N, C-alpha and C positions, 0 to 999 in steps of 0.2 A: 585163781586169784593172783593178780600181779601186784607186787609190792614196789612202791615208788618212793624214793627219798628225794625231796625237793629242798632247795636252799631256804634258810630261815626267813629271808625277806618275802619269798613267795608263800611260805607257810603262813606268815602274818597276814598277807593280802587275802589268802583263801580262808583264813580263820581255822586252820587245822594245826594239830600238834603231832609230831612224830611222822611215821610213815603213812602214806595214802595207799589204800587197797582198791584196786579196780578190777572189774570183770571185763574181759575183752573177748569178743567173738571173732573167730578167724585168726589169721596169722598175727603173731606178736612182733611188732617192730617199733622203733621209736616213734614213727609217725602215728601208728595206731594207739600207742600209749598217750601221746600228746593230744590226739583227737578225743580220747576218753577223758583225759584230765581236764581239758578245756570244756567239754560238754558238762562235766560234773561241777566244775568251778569256773563259770563264765568270766569271772573277774581276772582270770589268768590269761585270757585270750590276748595275744599280741605281746606277752611278756617274754616268751621263749622263742617265738618265731613270728614272722611277719603275718599280719592279718590276711593279706590277699595271696601272696606267693607261697606261704607256708615254709619259707626258707628260715633256717635256724638263725637266730640273732647272734651277732658277734658276742663273745665272752660267755656264751652258754655252751656247756659241754655235756655229752651223754656217755655214761660208763655202765658196763655190765660185766660181771665175771672177770674183772681186772683188765678189760679191754675198752679202748676209746672207740665209740661208735659215732662220734660227732660228725665225721666227714663222710660216713656211709650214706647211701641213698636212704630216704625215709622209710622205704618199704623193705629194707634188708631185714630178714628174720633175725631175731635175737636168740641167744642160746636157750636150749630147753630148760635150763635151770631157772631162767627168768620167767619163762612161760608157765612153769609149774609153781612158781612162787618160792622156790627153794633159795633163790638169790634175788636181792632187790635190784631195781633199775635206778641209777643215780642221775639226777639232773644237777649239774654243778655250775655255779656262777664263777667264772674264771676271773682272775685279777691280773691286771697289767699295770705297768708303770716302771719308773726307774728311780 
């Protein structure tokens, strides 16, 4: 079971509270997590990555085990602690401005 923490505005959109738990078959990567998340909550399609190209949207970041995976390829395997459910996968809405 993969544990995913999503930003409050996306939790509201998906009508969930707290962590989301997902079952993922095969290698666990941020791409496979987003595929499973969008399949379970179709209203999230296009919010974290482009509908067609699947490229991460600006200001969305991915973290696991204290490491930023945002710029890694979407099929890069995540740490075993995430795959086992011991550690959550974080999707964070970044803030910019001055």
